FIDREN-971546 format. One line per field, with one value per residue: residue in one letter; z, x, y of N, C-alpha, C in turn. Coordinates in Angstrom, 3 decimals. Layout:
// residues N
resn <- A, ...
nw <- Z, ...
nu <- X, ...
nv <- Y, ...
caw <- Z, ...
cau <- X, ...
cav <- Y, ...
cw <- Z, ...
cu <- X, ...
cv <- Y, ...
//
This chain:
// residues 69
resn <- M, L, S, T, P, E, G, K, I, I, L, A, S, R, S, P, A, R, Q, S, M, M, Q, S, A, G, I, R, F, A, T, T, T, A, P, V, D, E, E, A, L, R, E, A, G, L, A, E, G, I, N, G, V, D, M, A, T, A, L, A, E, A, K, A, L, R, V, S, M
nw <- 121.107, 117.857, 116.621, 114.684, 114.775, 114.846, 115.698, 115.687, 113.103, 110.584, 109.712, 107.020, 106.894, 107.888, 107.893, 109.306, 108.761, 107.839, 110.109, 111.934, 110.758, 111.066, 113.871, 114.510, 113.514, 115.359, 115.214, 116.093, 115.646, 114.391, 113.439, 110.733, 108.449, 105.001, 103.197, 100.305, 97.023, 96.104, 94.174, 91.983, 91.351, 90.636, 88.384, 86.641, 86.359, 85.134, 82.724, 81.640, 81.273, 83.295, 85.099, 87.690, 89.786, 89.486, 89.907, 92.592, 93.767, 93.049, 94.452, 97.089, 97.245, 96.896, 99.210, 101.176, 100.681, 101.290, 104.009, 105.079, 105.029
nu <- 97.087, 95.723, 92.551, 89.905, 86.451, 84.836, 86.463, 89.508, 91.981, 92.616, 95.552, 96.493, 98.858, 101.952, 104.257, 107.142, 108.110, 105.841, 104.230, 105.784, 105.706, 102.988, 102.791, 104.591, 103.189, 101.256, 98.948, 96.389, 96.110, 95.284, 96.825, 96.812, 96.981, 96.231, 94.544, 95.571, 96.529, 99.181, 101.191, 99.896, 98.093, 99.907, 101.146, 98.942, 98.368, 100.729, 100.538, 98.404, 99.482, 99.496, 100.428, 102.862, 101.715, 98.948, 98.999, 99.828, 97.621, 95.586, 96.425, 96.239, 93.486, 92.472, 93.454, 92.175, 89.489, 89.455, 90.154, 88.031, 85.940
nv <- 103.394, 103.138, 102.141, 100.669, 101.747, 99.475, 97.434, 95.533, 95.846, 93.483, 92.011, 90.359, 88.801, 87.443, 88.786, 90.110, 92.691, 94.100, 93.926, 95.365, 97.899, 98.559, 98.538, 100.586, 102.724, 102.910, 101.414, 99.237, 95.778, 92.491, 89.420, 87.102, 84.350, 84.199, 81.757, 81.550, 80.804, 82.153, 81.881, 80.665, 82.705, 84.718, 83.550, 83.368, 86.071, 86.991, 85.615, 86.958, 89.408, 91.324, 94.244, 95.119, 96.709, 96.252, 93.515, 93.307, 94.523, 92.707, 90.407, 91.359, 91.867, 89.265, 88.007, 89.548, 88.934, 86.168, 86.160, 87.528, 85.781
caw <- 119.845, 117.057, 116.118, 114.013, 115.709, 114.897, 116.260, 115.166, 111.697, 110.378, 108.793, 106.447, 106.597, 109.067, 107.585, 110.400, 108.304, 107.822, 111.497, 112.517, 110.206, 111.708, 115.269, 114.531, 113.233, 116.483, 114.789, 116.730, 114.603, 114.600, 112.250, 110.294, 107.075, 104.086, 102.374, 98.899, 96.220, 95.500, 92.976, 90.888, 90.965, 89.924, 87.057, 85.829, 86.067, 84.143, 81.447, 81.129, 81.088, 84.345, 85.624, 89.100, 90.665, 89.410, 90.509, 94.044, 94.120, 92.918, 95.569, 98.310, 97.212, 97.111, 100.627, 101.952, 100.520, 102.022, 105.445, 105.494, 104.984
cau <- 96.965, 94.540, 91.800, 88.675, 85.321, 84.264, 87.412, 90.865, 92.287, 93.234, 96.681, 96.512, 100.261, 102.787, 105.508, 107.633, 108.231, 104.497, 103.793, 106.554, 105.187, 101.699, 103.060, 105.224, 102.146, 100.331, 97.689, 96.077, 95.751, 95.455, 97.425, 96.402, 97.407, 95.119, 94.791, 95.511, 97.636, 99.782, 101.951, 98.937, 97.597, 100.998, 101.299, 97.793, 98.559, 101.803, 100.006, 97.500, 100.228, 99.166, 101.615, 103.155, 100.750, 97.687, 99.226, 99.805, 96.226, 94.832, 96.807, 95.667, 92.038, 92.224, 93.690, 91.113, 88.265, 89.583, 90.169, 86.723, 84.939
cav <- 102.688, 103.418, 100.995, 101.064, 101.705, 98.131, 96.493, 95.528, 95.609, 92.174, 92.005, 89.007, 88.539, 87.241, 89.478, 90.951, 94.083, 94.696, 94.055, 96.462, 99.147, 98.823, 98.862, 101.910, 103.710, 102.924, 100.803, 97.955, 94.821, 91.056, 88.822, 85.772, 84.094, 83.966, 80.570, 81.954, 80.281, 83.338, 81.508, 80.468, 84.030, 85.407, 82.942, 83.780, 87.488, 87.117, 85.129, 87.985, 90.644, 92.292, 94.927, 94.885, 97.377, 95.511, 92.201, 93.502, 94.799, 91.454, 89.541, 91.939, 91.638, 87.834, 87.742, 90.201, 88.145, 84.900, 86.429, 88.039, 84.708
cw <- 119.161, 116.680, 115.437, 115.028, 115.885, 115.536, 115.601, 113.657, 111.614, 109.329, 108.289, 105.985, 107.913, 108.863, 108.760, 109.998, 108.307, 109.244, 112.177, 112.047, 110.890, 113.170, 115.392, 114.293, 114.364, 116.168, 115.467, 115.644, 115.095, 113.323, 111.991, 108.910, 106.243, 103.225, 100.887, 98.187, 95.439, 94.206, 91.779, 90.409, 90.188, 88.503, 86.127, 85.435, 85.029, 82.765, 80.801, 80.914, 82.109, 84.884, 87.137, 90.061, 90.672, 90.028, 92.032, 94.531, 94.082, 94.073, 96.878, 98.371, 97.484, 98.584, 101.486, 101.869, 101.327, 103.530, 105.939, 105.541, 106.315
cu <- 95.661, 93.853, 90.551, 87.540, 84.753, 85.204, 88.762, 90.908, 92.934, 94.321, 96.817, 97.915, 100.989, 104.157, 105.949, 107.743, 106.871, 103.973, 104.497, 106.036, 103.869, 101.903, 103.666, 104.218, 101.119, 98.974, 97.523, 95.600, 95.924, 96.072, 96.849, 97.006, 96.173, 95.437, 94.584, 96.730, 98.251, 100.523, 101.026, 98.381, 98.654, 101.150, 100.164, 97.927, 99.630, 101.321, 99.086, 98.198, 99.914, 100.457, 101.739, 102.150, 99.428, 97.816, 99.174, 98.377, 95.398, 95.150, 96.194, 94.162, 91.704, 92.403, 92.574, 89.809, 88.324, 89.516, 88.794, 85.648, 84.823
cv <- 103.062, 102.117, 101.518, 101.028, 100.299, 97.119, 96.595, 95.354, 94.235, 92.319, 90.571, 88.650, 88.309, 87.894, 90.348, 92.426, 94.776, 94.897, 95.224, 97.812, 99.526, 99.232, 100.258, 103.022, 103.785, 102.333, 99.447, 96.993, 93.397, 90.502, 87.437, 85.559, 83.789, 82.751, 80.875, 81.377, 81.441, 83.010, 81.325, 81.806, 84.811, 84.869, 83.356, 85.243, 87.724, 86.688, 86.159, 89.324, 91.726, 92.915, 94.703, 95.489, 96.620, 94.121, 92.302, 93.746, 93.519, 90.501, 90.048, 91.700, 90.176, 87.476, 88.327, 89.412, 86.856, 85.112, 86.863, 86.959, 84.004
//
């Protein structure tokens, strides 16, 4: 299994599909959920006219920030 020099990668999702993808790639990781109000972020993004790619990026960044705290 692959891992980072500093330790495991944190997958901020409990999605079985995402976990399977990481395992298939031989990546060592830990899972957790990020306390992020995804619906509120989506609604705000839609109100601002954010496209799908930018919305996915914003959600990923919000989760990463919460998990890193």
